[in-house]
KEVOFI-78880 format. One line per 2 residues: for each residue x, y, z of N, C-alpha, C, O. Coordinates in steps of 0.02 Angstrom, whole numbers, padded with zeros to 5 digits. Layout:
! residues N
X,Y,Z,X,Y,Z,X,Y,Z,X,Y,Z | ...
This chain:
! residues 149
-00966,06073,-03160,-01039,06068,-03163,-01069,06137,-03150,-01036,06182,-03125 | -01133,06144,-03167,-01168,06208,-03159,-01169,06231,-03087,-01169,06291,-03072
-01171,06182,-03041,-01175,06199,-02970,-01116,06242,-02948,-01124,06286,-02905 | -01058,06230,-02976,-00998,06264,-02953,-00981,06326,-02995,-00930,06358,-02981
-01020,06342,-03045,-01007,06401,-03085,-01025,06464,-03046,-01076,06467,-03012 | -00982,06514,-03052,-00995,06577,-03019,-01034,06623,-03066,-01027,06621,-03127
-01076,06663,-03036,-01110,06715,-03073,-01072,06779,-03061,-01056,06796,-03004 | -01056,06814,-03114,-01018,06875,-03108,-01064,06935,-03117,-01099,06940,-03167
-01063,06981,-03068,-01104,07041,-03069,-01057,07101,-03061,-01035,07115,-03005 | -01042,07135,-03115,-00996,07192,-03111,-00927,07168,-03090,-00900,07121,-03118
-00900,07201,-03038,-00834,07182,-03014,-00837,07127,-02961,-00785,07100,-02942 | -00897,07110,-02939,-00905,07062,-02884,-00917,06992,-02910,-00958,06981,-02955
-00883,06944,-02881,-00896,06874,-02896,-00942,06847,-02842,-00923,06844,-02784 | -01002,06828,-02860,-01050,06802,-02812,-01064,06729,-02829,-01075,06712,-02887
-01064,06688,-02779,-01081,06618,-02791,-01156,06611,-02796,-01194,06644,-02759 | -01178,06570,-02841,-01249,06560,-02851,-01281,06528,-02790,-01247,06493,-02752
-01344,06539,-02781,-01381,06507,-02726,-01377,06431,-02733,-01374,06396,-02683 | -01375,06408,-02794,-01371,06336,-02805,-01305,06308,-02777,-01305,06254,-02747
-01251,06345,-02786,-01186,06324,-02760,-01188,06321,-02684,-01166,06272,-02654 | -01214,06374,-02653,-01218,06377,-02580,-01261,06321,-02553,-01243,06288,-02504
-01317,06309,-02584,-01362,06256,-02563,-01328,06187,-02569,-01335,06145,-02525 | -01292,06176,-02624,-01257,06113,-02634,-01202,06104,-02582,-01192,06049,-02556
-01165,06157,-02567,-01111,06153,-02518,-01140,06135,-02449,-01112,06093,-02414 | -01195,06167,-02429,-01226,06150,-02365,-01247,06077,-02363,-01238,06043,-02313
-01276,06054,-02418,-01299,05985,-02422,-01240,05937,-02413,-01246,05887,-02378 | -01183,05952,-02445,-01124,05909,-02439,-01098,05908,-02368,-01079,05856,-02342
-01097,05966,-02335,-01074,05970,-02266,-01120,05928,-02221,-01096,05890,-02180 | -01185,05935,-02229,-01232,05899,-02187,-01228,05824,-02200,-01236,05784,-02153
-01214,05804,-02261,-01208,05733,-02276,-01148,05701,-02242,-01148,05642,-02228 | -01097,05740,-02228,-01037,05714,-02197,-01041,05714,-02120,-00994,05690,-02088
-01093,05740,-02091,-01099,05743,-02019,-01130,05679,-01992,-01188,05678,-01970 | -01092,05624,-01994,-01116,05560,-01969,-01058,05528,-01932,-01001,05530,-01955
-01073,05498,-01875,-01021,05468,-01834,-01030,05392,-01833,-01086,05367,-01824 | -00975,05357,-01841,-00974,05284,-01833,-00934,05270,-01770,-00877,05292,-01764
-00964,05234,-01723,-00930,05216,-01661,-00921,05141,-01658,-00968,05103,-01672 | -00862,05119,-01640,-00847,05048,-01637,-00818,05030,-01569,-00764,05055,-01550
-00852,04987,-01533,-00828,04962,-01468,-00859,04895,-01456,-00919,04886,-01468 | -00821,04847,-01433,-00847,04779,-01420,-00881,04773,-01352,-00918,04725,-01340
-00869,04819,-01307,-00897,04817,-01240,-00968,04847,-01241,-00977,04904,-01261 | -01017,04808,-01219,-01087,04830,-01221,-01099,04893,-01179,-01138,04936,-01199
-01067,04897,-01121,-01074,04957,-01079,-01048,05019,-01116,-01081,05071,-01116 | -00990,05012,-01146,-00961,05069,-01183,-01005,05088,-01243,-01013,05147,-01259
-01033,05037,-01277,-01078,05050,-01334,-01137,05092,-01310,-01155,05142,-01342 | -01168,05071,-01255,-01226,05106,-01229,-01208,05177,-01207,-01246,05224,-01219
-01151,05184,-01175,-01128,05250,-01153,-01118,05296,-01213,-01139,05353,-01212 | -01086,05270,-01266,-01076,05310,-01327,-01143,05329,-01359,-01153,05386,-01380
-01189,05281,-01361,-01256,05295,-01389,-01290,05351,-01352,-01317,05397,-01382 | -01290,05348,-01285,-01323,05398,-01244,-01292,05467,-01255,-01328,05516,-01264
-01226,05470,-01255,-01192,05535,-01263,-01202,05563,-01333,-01217,05623,-01341 | -01194,05522,-01384,-01202,05546,-01453,-01274,05569,-01466,-01285,05620,-01499
-01322,05532,-01440,-01392,05551,-01448,-01406,05617,-01413,-01439,05661,-01441 | -01379,05626,-01353,-01391,05688,-01315,-01358,05748,-01349,-01379,05805,-01339
-01307,05735,-01390,-01273,05789,-01426,-01305,05802,-01494,-01283,05846,-01531 | -01356,05763,-01510,-01392,05773,-01573,-01356,05745,-01634,-01372,05764,-01690
-01309,05700,-01622,-01271,05671,-01678,-01310,05616,-01712,-01349,05580,-01681 | -01299,05610,-01777,-01322,05552,-01814,-01266,05501,-01809,-01208,05519,-01821
-01281,05439,-01792,-01227,05391,-01780,-01251,05319,-01789,-01310,05304,-01792 | -01201,05276,-01794,-01211,05204,-01794,-01158,05176,-01747,-01101,05199,-01747
-01177,05125,-01707,-01129,05093,-01662,-01122,05020,-01683,-01172,04985,-01693 | -01060,04998,-01691,-01046,04929,-01709,-01000,04899,-01657,-00969,04935,-01617
-00994,04832,-01657,-00957,04798,-01604,-00892,04764,-01624,-00861,04731,-01582 | -00871,04771,-01686,-00808,04739,-01706,-00773,04780,-01760,-00804,04821,-01793
-00709,04767,-01768,-00671,04801,-01820,-00697,04783,-01889,-00700,04826,-01933 | -00715,04720,-01898,-00743,04699,-01963,-00807,04737,-01979,-00817,04760,-02035
-00850,04744,-01928,-00913,04781,-01938,-00900,04855,-01951,-00937,04887,-01989 | -00848,04883,-01920,-00831,04953,-01931,-00809,04965,-02003,-00831,05013,-02035
-00767,04922,-02029,-00743,04928,-02098,-00801,04920,-02146,-00807,04957,-02195 | -00844,04872,-02133,-00903,04860,-02176,-00950,04920,-02175,-00973,04943,-02227
-00966,04945,-02115,-01011,05002,-02109,-00982,05064,-02142,-01017,05103,-02174 | -00917,05073,-02135,-00884,05132,-02165,-00888,05127,-02241,-00905,05176,-02275
-00874,05069,-02269,-00874,05062,-02342,-00945,05067,-02371,-00953,05091,-02427 | -00995,05046,-02333,-01065,05052,-02357,-01089,05125,-02355,-01134,05143,-02393
-01060,05165,-02311,-01080,05235,-02303,-01024,05282,-02326,-01015,05335,-02297 | -00988,05261,-02377,-00930,05299,-02401,-00948,05372,-02414,-00997,05388,-02448
-00906,05415,-02387,-00915,05487,-02397,-00965,05520,-02350,-00967,05581,-02346 | -01004,05481,-02314,-01054,05509,-02269,-01025,05518,-02198,-01045,05564,-02162
-00980,05475,-02179,-00953,05474,-02111,-00896,05524,-02104,-00848,05522,-02141 | -00903,05570,-02056,-00851,05620,-02045,-00808,05603,-01983,-00753,05629,-01976
-00835,05561,-01939,-00800,05545,-01877,-00808,05471,-01862,-00863,05444,-01865 | -00752,05439,-01845,-00753,05369,-01823,-00722,05367,-01753,-00666,05390,-01743
-00759,05339,-01706,-00734,05327,-01639,-00716,05253,-01636,-00761,05211,-01636 | -00652,05237,-01633,-00628,05169,-01641,-00594,05143,-01579,-00541,05168,-01559
-00624,05093,-01546,-00591,05059,-01491,-00528,05027,-01519,-00529,04998,-01573 | -00473,05033,-01484,-00410,05007,-01508,-00406,04931,-01498,-00384,04895,-01543
-00427,04908,-01440,-00422,04836,-01424,-00487,04800,-01438,-00531,04794,-01396 | -00492,04775,-01499,-00552,04739,-01520,-00535,04666,-01533,-00478,04650,-01553
-00582,04621,-01522,-00570,04551,-01543,-00572,04547,-01619,-00601,04590,-01652 | -00542,04496,-01647,-00539,04492,-01720,-00489,04542,-01746,-00432,04543,-01722
-00508,04583,-01794,-00460,04633,-01817,-00461,04691,-01767,-00514,04714,-01745 | -00403,04714,-01749,-00396,04767,-01699,-00419,04834,-01727,-00431,04841,-01787
-00425,04882,-01682,-00440,04950,-01704,-00386,04978,-01749,-00401,05018,-01794 | -00324,04958,-01737,-00269,04979,-01781,-00281,04954,-01852,-00278,04992,-01900
-00295,04888,-01857,-00303,04858,-01924,-00367,04883,-01958,-00368,04891,-02019 | -00419,04894,-01919,-00481,04921,-01949,-00468,04991,-01976,-00493,05009,-02030
-00429,05031,-01940,-00411,05098,-01963,-00371,05094,-02027,-00384,05132,-02074 | -00322,05050,-02030,-00282,05042,-02090,-00326,05023,-02150,-00317,05049,-02205
-00375,04978,-02138,-00420,04957,-02192,-00464,05016,-02215,-00475,05024,-02275 | -00488,05056,-02168,-00528,05114,-02186,-00486,05164,-02226,-00510,05191,-02276
-00425,05176,-02204,-00381,05223,-02240,-00366,05198,-02311,-00364,05237,-02358 | -00356,05134,-02317,-00343,05104,-02383,-00405,05112,-02428,-00399,05128,-02487
-00464,05100,-02400,-00526,05108,-02437,-00535,05180,-02459,-00553,05193,-02517 | -00524,05228,-02414,-00530,05299,-02431,-00485,05317,-02490,-00505,05351,-02537
-00422,05294,-02485,-00374,05309,-02539,-00396,05279,-02605,-00390,05311,-02657 | -00420,05217,-02604,-00439,05183,-02666,-00501,05215,-02698,-00511,05210,-02758
-00544,05246,-02657,-00606,05276,-02682,-00601,05351,-02691,-00648,05383,-02715 | -00545,05380,-02671,-00537,05453,-02677,-00582,05491,-02629,-00604,05547,-02644
-00595,05462,-02571,-00639,05493,-02521,-00598,05536,-02473,-00543,05515,-02453 | -00623,05594,-02456,-00591,05635,-02405,-00589,05596,-02340,-00641,05572,-02317
-00531,05589,-02310,-00526,05548,-02249,-00568,05575,-02191,-00570,05636,-02179 | -00600,05530,-02157,-00637,05547,-02096,-00586,05555,-02039,-00530,05531,-02043
-00607,05589,-01987,-00567,05592,-01926,-00579,05526,-01889,-00636,05510,-01872 | -00526,05490,-01876,-00531,05428,-01838,-00497,05439,-01771,-00438,05454,-01767
-00537,05431,-01718,-00514,05443,-01650,-00510,05376,-01614,-00560,05340,-01607 | -00450,05359,-01590,-00441,05297,-01553,-00467,05304,-01482,-00457,05355,-01449
-00501,05253,-01459,-00527,05250,-01391,-00489,05196,-01354,-00485,05139,-01376 | -00460,05213,-01297,-00422,05164,-01259,-00422,05181,-01185,-00427,05239,-01165
-00415,05129,-01145,-00406,05138,-01073,-00332,05138,-01056,-00313,05150,-00999 | -00290,05126,-01106,-00218,05120,-01098,-00184,05177,-01135,-00168,05170,-01194
-00172,05232,-01100,-00145,05292,-01133,-00069,05298,-01130,-00043,05353,-01126 | -00034,05241,-01131,00039,05247,-01131,00063,05269,-01200,00027,05264,-01250
00124,05294,-01203,00150,05323,-01265,00154,05273,-01322,00144,05291,-01380 | 00170,05210,-01308,00173,05159,-01360,00105,05148,-01393,00101,05141,-01454
00052,05148,-01353,-00016,05140,-01380,-00033,05199,-01424,-00061,05191,-01479 | -00018,05259,-01400,-00033,05320,-01439,00006,05320,-01504,-00022,05336,-01557
00071,05303,-01502,00112,05302,-01562,00086,05251,-01612,00083,05264,-01672 | 00067,05192,-01588,00040,05139,-01633,-00025,05162,-01665,-00038,05148,-01723
-00067,05196,-01626,-00131,05221,-01652,-00120,05272,-01707,-00151,05269,-01760 | -00076,05319,-01695,-00061,05371,-01744,-00029,05340,-01807,-00044,05361,-01863
00015,05291,-01797,00047,05257,-01854,-00003,05218,-01896,00008,05209,-01956 | -00058,05195,-01866,-00108,05157,-01903,-00153,05203,-01945,-00189,05179,-01989
-00150,05268,-01932,-00191,05315,-01970,-00244,05351,-01928,-00282,05391,-01954 | -00245,05337,-01863,-00291,05374,-01819,-00267,05445,-01812,-00206,05458,-01814
-00313,05492,-01805,-00295,05563,-01799,-00277,05583,-01728,-00240,05630,-01717 | -00305,05546,-01680,-00299,05565,-01609,-00318,05505,-01568,-00351,05459,-01592
-00298,05504,-01505,-00317,05452,-01457,-00346,05486,-01395,-00317,05534,-01370 | -00402,05461,-01371,-00432,05486,-01310,-00447,05428,-01263,-00454,05371,-01284
-00452,05444,-01199,-00467,05394,-01149,-00540,05372,-01154,-00583,05411,-01173 | -00552,05309,-01137,-00621,05286,-01135,-00639,05267,-01064,-00596,05245,-01026
-00700,05276,-01046,-00752,05305,-01089,-00740,05380,-01098,-00720,05414,-01051 | -00754,05405,-01157,-00743,05477,-01169,-00794,05519,-01130,-00850,05497,-01117
-00773,05578,-01112,-00818,05625,-01078,-00860,05660,-01130,-00839,05669,-01188 | -00920,05679,-01110,-00967,05711,-01156,-00938,05774,-01188,-00948,05786,-01248
-00904,05815,-01149,-00877,05877,-01177,-00822,05863,-01229,-00814,05901,-01276 | -00785,05808,-01219,-00734,05789,-01268,-00768,05767,-01333,-00748,05786,-01388
-00821,05726,-01326,-00859,05706,-01386,-00888,05766,-01422,-00886,05770,-01483 | -00915,05812,-01384,-00946,05871,-01415,-00894,05910,-01454,-00910,05937,-01508
-00833,05915,-01430,-00781,05952,-01466,-00760,05916,-01530,-00736,05949,-01577 | -00769,05850,-01533,-00751,05812,-01594,-00804,05817,-01647,-00790,05812,-01707
-00867,05826,-01625,-00921,05830,-01674,-00918,05897,-01708,-00959,05912,-01751
C-alpha cells in the first residue's frame, strides 16, 4: 500500500510522514489491556492500578468473557492479565482459546500474563504450556504492572 512505500531522496531512504503516522497509529491501537479475574476485590484492585498507570483497559470476570472480549477487540489488545483459577473455563483454557483465535485470524499474539496466588512450579509450567508468556503473583504490585504496560 502507499502507506508503506518509501520515498527515495538521493542516497538516503526516508520513510514518508504518512508511513510514520500510520505506524504510530497502529502502535497506539494495540495499547489496550484486558484483565480477567473472578474475584471482585482483585477486579477493583486491577482497575485502580491500571487507571492510575493511564492504561486503557477492560476488566471481565470469567474465562468465557475474556475470550469473547478478546475476539471482539481483535488486534487492539496488547496485554491480557489472566487469573489462572477461574470458574467455568479456566485461565489455561481461556488462554488456549485466545491463542487459537489469534492463529486463525493471523493476529500478532498479545502478551498473556497469568495471575495466581499459587506460584509452585507445576502451576507455572501449566500456565506456560497453555500459551501464557509469564506468571506473576496476585494481587500484582503496581510497579510490576507498570513494567508490563
